[in-house]
VOZAFI-852611 format. One record per residue (C-alpha): residue in one letter; x, y, z; residue number from 0. Coordinates in Angstrom, 1 decimal. Example, Ala and Ser with C-alpha at 12.3 -4.5 7.8 and 13.67 -1.06 7.14 Angstrom:
BEGIN
resn,u,v,w,resi
A,12.3,-4.5,7.8,0;
S,13.7,-1.1,7.1,1;
***
This chain:
BEGIN
resn,u,v,w,resi
M,-1.8,16.3,0.1,0;
D,-0.2,15.4,3.5,1;
F,2.2,12.5,3.8,2;
P,2.5,9.9,5.2,3;
L,-0.8,8.8,3.8,4;
P,-3.4,7.4,6.2,5;
N,-3.0,3.6,6.7,6;
R,-5.7,1.2,5.4,7;
P,-6.2,-2.5,6.2,8;
G,-5.1,-5.2,3.8,9;
V,-1.9,-6.9,2.6,10;
P,-1.5,-5.5,-1.0,11;
L,-1.4,-1.8,-1.9,12;
D,-5.0,-0.7,-2.1,13;
E,-6.6,0.1,-5.5,14;
G,-7.2,3.8,-4.7,15;
R,-3.5,4.4,-4.0,16;
L,-2.6,2.4,-7.2,17;
R,-4.8,4.6,-9.4,18;
L,-3.2,7.7,-7.9,19;
F,0.3,6.5,-8.3,20;
R,-0.2,5.3,-11.9,21;
A,-1.8,8.6,-12.9,22;
R,0.9,10.7,-11.1,23;
P,4.5,9.2,-11.3,24;
L,5.5,12.2,-9.1,25;
V,2.9,13.1,-6.5,26;
P,3.4,16.4,-4.7,27;
V,3.0,16.1,-0.9,28;
V,3.7,18.0,2.3,29;
L,5.8,16.2,4.9,30;
P,5.6,16.6,8.6,31;
G,7.0,20.0,9.5,32;
G,5.7,21.6,6.3,33;
H,8.4,20.4,3.9,34;
R,7.3,20.0,0.3,35;
A,8.3,16.8,-1.5,36;
L,7.5,14.6,-4.5,37;
L,6.5,10.9,-4.0,38;
V,8.4,8.8,-6.6,39;
T,6.2,5.9,-7.7,40;
R,7.7,4.4,-10.9,41;
H,10.0,1.4,-10.7,42;
A,12.8,2.9,-12.8,43;
D,12.7,6.2,-11.0,44;
V,12.7,4.6,-7.5,45;
R,15.8,2.6,-8.5,46;
T,17.4,5.8,-9.6,47;
V,16.8,7.6,-6.3,48;
L,18.1,4.7,-4.3,49;
S,21.3,4.3,-6.3,50;
D,22.2,7.7,-7.8,51;
D,24.6,10.0,-5.9,52;
R,22.5,13.0,-7.0,53;
F,19.9,11.9,-4.4,54;
S,21.2,12.1,-0.8,55;
R,19.7,10.8,2.4,56;
E,22.4,12.5,4.5,57;
A,21.6,16.0,2.9,58;
W,18.0,15.7,4.0,59;
T,17.8,17.5,7.4,60;
G,14.1,17.5,7.9,61;
G,14.1,14.5,10.2,62;
T,12.8,11.0,9.7,63;
L,9.1,10.1,9.0,64;
F,9.0,8.0,12.2,65;
A,10.2,8.4,15.7,66;
R,13.8,7.4,15.4,67;
T,16.2,10.3,14.7,68;
P,18.8,10.2,12.0,69;
E,21.5,9.8,14.6,70;
S,19.9,6.6,15.8,71;
L,20.1,5.0,12.3,72;
A,23.5,3.5,11.6,73;
L,23.0,3.0,7.8,74;
A,19.6,4.2,6.7,75;
A,20.3,8.0,7.1,76;
C,23.8,8.3,5.7,77;
D,25.7,8.3,2.4,78;
P,29.2,7.2,1.5,79;
P,31.8,7.4,2.8,80;
T,30.2,7.1,6.2,81;
H,27.7,4.5,4.9,82;
T,30.5,2.5,3.3,83;
R,32.7,2.4,6.4,84;
R,29.8,1.4,8.7,85;
R,28.4,-1.3,6.4,86;
K,31.8,-2.8,5.7,87;
A,32.2,-3.4,9.5,88;
V,29.2,-5.8,9.5,89;
Q,28.8,-7.0,6.0,90;
A,30.6,-10.4,6.5,91;
W,27.9,-11.3,9.1,92;
F,25.1,-11.0,6.6,93;
T,26.2,-12.8,3.4,94;
A,24.1,-15.4,1.6,95;
R,26.7,-18.1,2.6,96;
R,26.4,-17.2,6.3,97;
A,22.6,-17.3,6.1,98;
E,22.6,-20.7,4.5,99;
A,25.0,-22.0,7.2,100;
D,22.4,-20.7,9.7,101;
R,19.6,-22.7,8.1,102;
P,19.7,-25.8,10.4,103;
R,19.5,-23.5,13.5,104;
V,16.6,-21.5,12.1,105;
E,14.8,-24.7,11.1,106;
A,15.2,-26.1,14.6,107;
L,14.0,-22.9,16.1,108;
A,10.9,-22.9,13.9,109;
E,10.1,-26.4,14.9,110;
R,10.4,-25.6,18.6,111;
L,8.1,-22.6,18.3,112;
L,5.5,-24.6,16.3,113;
D,5.7,-27.3,19.0,114;
G,4.7,-24.7,21.5,115;
M,1.8,-23.5,19.3,116;
A,0.7,-27.1,18.7,117;
A,0.7,-27.9,22.4,118;
H,-1.4,-24.8,23.1,119;
G,-3.7,-25.8,20.3,120;
P,-5.8,-23.6,18.0,121;
P,-6.9,-20.8,17.9,122;
A,-3.6,-19.1,18.7,123;
D,-1.8,-15.8,17.9,124;
L,0.7,-16.7,15.2,125;
L,2.4,-13.3,15.5,126;
G,3.1,-13.7,19.2,127;
G,3.8,-17.4,19.1,128;
F,5.8,-17.7,15.9,129;
A,6.2,-14.8,13.5,130;
T,7.8,-12.4,16.1,131;
P,10.0,-14.8,18.2,132;
L,11.5,-16.5,15.1,133;
P,13.4,-13.6,13.6,134;
Y,14.0,-11.8,16.9,135;
T,15.6,-14.9,18.4,136;
V,17.8,-15.3,15.3,137;
I,19.1,-11.7,15.5,138;
C,19.5,-12.0,19.3,139;
D,21.6,-15.1,18.8,140;
M,23.8,-13.2,16.2,141;
L,24.2,-10.2,18.5,142;
G,24.9,-12.4,21.5,143;
I,22.1,-11.1,23.7,144;
P,19.6,-13.3,25.6,145;
A,16.3,-13.9,23.7,146;
G,14.9,-13.8,27.2,147;
D,15.4,-10.1,27.3,148;
L,12.9,-9.6,24.4,149;
G,10.2,-8.9,27.0,150;
L,12.1,-5.8,27.9,151;
L,13.3,-4.8,24.4,152;
L,10.2,-5.3,22.2,153;
P,8.1,-2.5,23.8,154;
W,11.1,-0.2,23.2,155;
V,11.3,-1.3,19.6,156;
T,7.6,-0.7,19.1,157;
A,7.8,2.8,20.5,158;
M,10.8,3.7,18.4,159;
M,9.1,2.5,15.2,160;
S,6.2,4.9,15.9,161;
A,5.2,7.2,13.1,162;
G,2.9,9.3,15.3,163;
R,1.3,6.6,17.3,164;
Y,3.2,7.1,20.6,165;
P,3.9,10.4,22.4,166;
A,7.3,11.9,22.1,167;
A,8.1,11.3,25.8,168;
E,7.4,7.6,25.5,169;
V,9.6,7.4,22.4,170;
E,12.4,9.2,24.1,171;
A,12.2,6.9,27.1,172;
A,12.3,3.9,24.8,173;
R,15.4,5.3,23.1,174;
Q,17.2,5.9,26.3,175;
G,16.3,2.5,27.6,176;
M,17.6,0.8,24.4,177;
H,20.7,2.9,24.3,178;
G,21.5,2.1,27.9,179;
Y,20.9,-1.6,27.4,180;
F,23.3,-1.8,24.4,181;
A,25.9,0.4,26.1,182;
D,25.9,-2.1,29.0,183;
R,26.2,-5.1,26.6,184;
L,29.0,-3.4,24.7,185;
A,30.9,-2.8,28.0,186;
E,30.5,-6.5,28.8,187;
R,31.9,-7.6,25.4,188;
R,34.9,-5.3,25.7,189;
A,35.6,-7.0,29.0,190;
R,34.8,-10.5,27.9,191;
P,34.6,-10.9,24.1,192;
G,32.7,-13.8,22.6,193;
P,32.0,-15.3,19.2,194;
D,29.1,-13.0,18.5,195;
L,28.4,-9.9,16.3,196;
L,28.4,-7.4,19.1,197;
S,31.9,-8.6,20.2,198;
A,33.1,-8.2,16.6,199;
L,31.7,-4.7,16.5,200;
A,33.4,-3.9,19.8,201;
A,36.7,-4.9,18.2,202;
A,36.2,-2.9,15.0,203;
P,38.6,0.1,15.2,204;
E,36.7,2.0,12.5,205;
L,33.6,2.3,14.7,206;
S,33.1,4.6,17.7,207;
G,31.3,3.3,20.9,208;
D,28.2,5.2,20.1,209;
E,28.1,3.9,16.5,210;
I,28.3,0.3,17.9,211;
V,25.4,1.0,20.3,212;
V,23.3,2.4,17.6,213;
F,24.2,-0.5,15.3,214;
G,23.2,-2.9,18.0,215;
Y,19.7,-1.8,18.5,216;
G,19.3,-0.9,14.9,217;
L,20.2,-4.5,13.9,218;
L,17.8,-5.8,16.5,219;
A,14.9,-3.8,15.2,220;
A,15.7,-4.3,11.5,221;
G,16.4,-8.0,11.9,222;
G,13.2,-8.7,13.8,223;
E,10.6,-6.1,13.0,224;
T,10.7,-6.4,9.2,225;
T,10.7,-10.2,8.9,226;
S,8.1,-10.6,11.6,227;
N,5.6,-8.3,9.9,228;
F,6.4,-9.6,6.4,229;
L,5.8,-13.2,7.6,230;
A,2.4,-12.3,9.2,231;
A,1.3,-10.7,5.9,232;
C,2.4,-13.8,4.0,233;
V,0.3,-16.0,6.3,234;
V,-2.7,-13.7,5.7,235;
E,-2.3,-14.1,2.0,236;
L,-1.8,-17.9,2.3,237;
A,-5.0,-18.1,4.3,238;
R,-6.8,-16.2,1.6,239;
R,-5.3,-18.4,-1.1,240;
P,-5.8,-22.0,0.0,241;
D,-4.9,-23.2,-3.6,242;
L,-1.5,-21.5,-3.2,243;
A,-1.0,-23.0,0.2,244;
A,-1.8,-26.4,-1.2,245;
R,0.7,-26.1,-4.1,246;
L,3.5,-25.0,-1.8,247;
R,2.6,-27.7,0.7,248;
A,2.8,-30.3,-2.0,249;
D,6.0,-29.0,-3.5,250;
P,8.1,-27.0,-1.1,251;
S,10.7,-26.3,-3.8,252;
L,8.2,-23.6,-5.0,253;
I,8.5,-21.7,-1.8,254;
P,11.6,-19.5,-2.6,255;
S,9.9,-18.1,-5.7,256;
A,6.7,-17.5,-3.8,257;
V,8.7,-15.6,-1.1,258;
E,10.0,-13.3,-3.8,259;
E,6.5,-12.6,-5.0,260;
F,5.4,-12.0,-1.4,261;
L,8.2,-9.4,-1.1,262;
R,6.8,-7.7,-4.2,263;
W,3.2,-8.0,-3.2,264;
V,3.1,-7.0,0.4,265;
W,2.4,-3.3,1.1,266;
F,5.0,-2.9,3.8,267;
A,6.3,0.7,4.3,268;
G,4.0,2.5,6.7,269;
T,5.6,5.8,5.9,270;
G,6.6,5.2,2.3,271;
G,10.3,5.7,2.3,272;
R,13.3,7.8,3.4,273;
P,13.3,11.4,2.1,274;
H,16.2,12.2,-0.2,275;
A,17.5,15.7,-1.0,276;
V,18.4,16.4,-4.5,277;
V,22.0,17.6,-4.5,278;
A,22.7,18.0,-8.3,279;
D,20.5,18.6,-11.4,280;
A,18.5,15.5,-12.2,281;
A,15.2,14.4,-13.8,282;
L,12.6,11.8,-12.9,283;
A,9.6,11.0,-15.0,284;
G,10.7,13.7,-17.4,285;
V,10.5,16.4,-14.6,286;
P,13.7,18.4,-14.0,287;
L,14.9,18.5,-10.4,288;
G,17.6,20.6,-8.8,289;
P,19.3,21.2,-5.4,290;
G,16.8,21.9,-2.7,291;
D,14.1,19.6,-4.1,292;
V,13.1,16.6,-2.0,293;
V,11.8,13.2,-3.2,294;
V,10.5,10.2,-1.3,295;
P,10.9,6.8,-3.2,296;
L,7.9,4.5,-2.7,297;
T,9.1,0.9,-3.2,298;
D,5.6,-0.4,-2.6,299;
A,4.3,1.6,-5.6,300;
A,7.3,0.6,-7.7,301;
N,6.6,-3.1,-7.0,302;
R,3.2,-2.7,-8.7,303;
D,4.5,-0.8,-11.8,304;
P,3.1,-2.4,-15.0,305;
A,6.2,-1.1,-16.9,306;
A,8.4,-3.3,-14.7,307;
F,6.1,-6.3,-14.1,308;
S,3.9,-8.2,-16.6,309;
G,0.6,-8.8,-14.9,310;
A,1.6,-6.4,-12.1,311;
D,-1.8,-6.7,-10.4,312;
E,-1.7,-10.5,-10.3,313;
F,0.0,-12.5,-7.6,314;
D,2.2,-14.9,-9.5,315;
S,4.1,-17.3,-7.2,316;
A,6.3,-18.4,-10.1,317;
R,7.1,-14.9,-11.4,318;
S,10.5,-14.8,-13.2,319;
P,12.2,-12.5,-13.4,320;
N,11.1,-10.7,-10.4,321;
P,13.0,-7.4,-9.9,322;
H,11.1,-6.3,-6.9,323;
L,12.3,-3.7,-4.5,324;
G,10.9,-5.3,-1.4,325;
L,14.3,-5.4,0.2,326;
G,15.6,-2.1,-1.2,327;
H,18.1,-1.5,-4.0,328;
G,21.6,-0.3,-4.5,329;
R,23.7,0.7,-1.5,330;
H,20.6,0.8,0.6,331;
M,19.7,-2.8,-0.2,332;
C,18.7,-4.4,3.1,333;
L,21.8,-5.6,4.9,334;
G,20.0,-8.6,6.2,335;
A,18.3,-9.6,3.0,336;
P,19.8,-13.1,2.8,337;
H,18.7,-13.9,6.4,338;
A,15.2,-12.4,5.8,339;
R,14.8,-14.6,2.7,340;
L,16.0,-17.7,4.6,341;
E,13.7,-17.0,7.6,342;
L,10.6,-16.5,5.4,343;
Q,11.3,-19.6,3.4,344;
V,11.9,-21.7,6.5,345;
A,8.9,-20.3,8.4,346;
I,6.5,-20.8,5.5,347;
A,7.7,-24.4,4.8,348;
A,7.4,-25.3,8.5,349;
L,4.0,-23.8,8.9,350;
L,2.6,-25.5,5.8,351;
R,4.1,-28.9,6.8,352;
R,3.0,-28.8,10.5,353;
F,-0.4,-27.0,10.2,354;
G,-2.9,-28.3,7.7,355;
D,-5.8,-26.1,6.7,356;
L,-4.1,-23.0,8.2,357;
A,-6.8,-20.3,8.3,358;
L,-7.7,-17.0,10.0,359;
A,-9.5,-17.5,13.3,360;
V,-11.4,-14.2,12.8,361;
D,-13.1,-12.5,9.9,362;
P,-10.4,-10.6,7.8,363;
D,-12.2,-7.4,8.6,364;
R,-11.5,-7.8,12.3,365;
L,-7.7,-8.1,11.9,366;
E,-6.0,-5.4,13.9,367;
W,-3.7,-3.6,11.4,368;
R,-0.9,-1.3,12.8,369;
D,-1.4,2.3,12.0,370;
R,0.9,5.3,12.4,371;
M,3.9,2.9,12.5,372;
F,7.0,2.9,10.3,373;
V,6.4,-0.7,9.3,374;
R,2.9,-1.9,8.3,375;
G,1.7,-5.1,9.9,376;
L,-0.7,-6.6,12.4,377;
W,-0.9,-6.3,16.2,378;
R,-2.1,-9.9,16.4,379;
L,-2.8,-12.7,14.0,380;
P,-5.3,-15.2,15.3,381;
V,-5.2,-18.5,13.3,382;
T,-6.6,-22.0,13.5,383;
W,-5.4,-25.2,11.9,384;
T,-5.6,-29.0,11.8,385;
P,-2.6,-31.2,12.3,386;
G,-0.5,-31.3,9.2,387;
R,1.7,-34.1,7.9,388;
D,4.2,-33.6,10.7,389;
G,1.9,-32.0,13.2,390;
***
């Protein structure tokens, strides 16, 4: 079987894939370029791959499963000590305490964006008007680059997140454009430092100039693309579950728990995961593995593992505990996880408060799902609503 698997519409992992993964905890596949690998689907095994030194991202030399090269990934394609050195340089900017300190600014931004949507009136594209500009503006502010430049940057991000959708020449042009843009911003910060993350990176002696440039556009893409598409998927589910929307609207204190369940429930990784090369004898699902073997951990499959989640096929907004892997695990836990959680919580709370009867403006079968992209999501999200309590 070839991998990545063809995309299908829908927010949760589809039933056909679930049956396959539950029947085969290790699924043999052929990766692009002809490399043979095993898809890892059980929760315990995925955690092992993501945290055990016997499984190496850096030792995998067959390329990524999407358009960006390993050299353009500051953290996702390396192991310690390189990974440790690079992550340490930015970790202080992405703590839970810092995210919470940013809450008022994120709340104010959400209100401004919803003001614009309300002035436009329904129907409107929630992705373009809210779900995309919210996280991208937050990460632009952190980096110290103008959100007004997103019109230039977003098409480059989209091309670089391609998993076969865009031709190689277009992807390379996007990479060059992004590299040049952040190289120019880095030169500006070195000449005139400011209180932003890019200035802090420019002053970090442990990072080379090229590492800083790669970090810059990597953080832009990761900070915006993931939360944007997660949020759109959450809204689709809320529109499909008006009883859930009503409960969260009536009691916003339930939203953080619901966000954790969304992070478990949403089928998010368009290419599954990052290939890992086995570098020492190991075993997964009782199968012995040795150097030269390749595995691909599927966090989306792990998040529906009945061995890890009671009622794994039910959406439970009050699920506790909820050891989902929606934001990764171990050393490759998402760097921006605290900010992603905050932005999802703030966005859902603001949407439910401002927009009553939030619903899709088109039949669900007509939603335009992204295909052949690293991150699953939608190209547009047409919605309608009535004024909410504060609308």
